[in-house]
C-alpha positions, 0 to 999 in steps of 0.5 A, spaced: 551 483 486 551 478 481 544 476 477 542 469 477 536 467 472 530 464 475 530 456 474 524 452 475 524 444 475 518 444 471 518 450 467 513 455 467 512 463 468 518 467 468 523 461 467 530 463 464 529 470 466 532 475 471 529 477 477 527 484 477 530 489 482 523 489 486 523 482 487 530 482 490 529 488 494 523 484 497 527 478 498 532 482 502 527 486 506 524 479 508 531 476 510 533 482 514 526 482 518 527 475 520 535 476 522 533 482 526 527 478 529 533 473 531 537 478 533 533 483 537 528 478 540 531 471 540 538 473 541 541 468 537 546 473 533 549 479 535 549 482 528 544 482 522 548 480 516 543 484 511 545 490 514 551 492 509 547 490 503 544 495 499 537 495 496 537 495 488 534 501 485 527 500 482 524 504 477 518 509 479 511 506 480 506 507 475 501 512 476 494 510 474 488 514 473 481 512 472 478 515 465 471 518 466 468 512 463 471 508 468 469 513 474 462 513 471 461 505 471 465 505 478 459 509 481 454 506 478 456 499 480 458 501 487 451 504 488 448 497 485 451 494 491 450 498 496 449 506 498 454 505 503 459 503 498 457 508 493 458 514 499 465 511 501 468 511 494 465 518 493 468 520 500 475 516 499 476 519 492 474 526 494 478 527 500 484 522 498 482 518 505 485 511 505 480 505 506 480 504 513 479 512 514 473 512 510 470 506 513 472 508 520 468 514 520 462 517 523 458 523 522 461 527 528 467 527 524 464 532 518 464 539 519 458 542 515 459 549 515 466 549 514 466 543 508 471 539 512 472 532 514 477 530 520 480 523 520 481 521 527 484 514 526 489 514 521 495 510 519 500 514 523 495 516 529 495 523 527 488 527 526 488 529 519 483 534 516 481 535 509 476 539 505 470 536 502 469 538 495 
């Protein structure tokens, strides 16, 4: 695949630089989704021309952890906003729950004797039980 520099008429951020592999992959994924819709839903074409195109290799994502100081500041700030936000952050960090799993919880999902919580509404629609530290 030939690399093409970014050229903007009025200059600006990134002018003259090469697009990253991640950017090219996002463009390809979006274009492929449009062609798939045209093919499967509108019946305008029989083949998605993006199918044979290979995605480019991307570097591993960066892993970011809060420092203890940042964690303490987050807890204080959340508690100042609301007790519910504070509790949601503690639950999310302690259980690894996603935002909607935590916000969609109710008291029946917590099993106090076993120190567990069961997330009923998960991203993949599969119940998940985790321990509460």
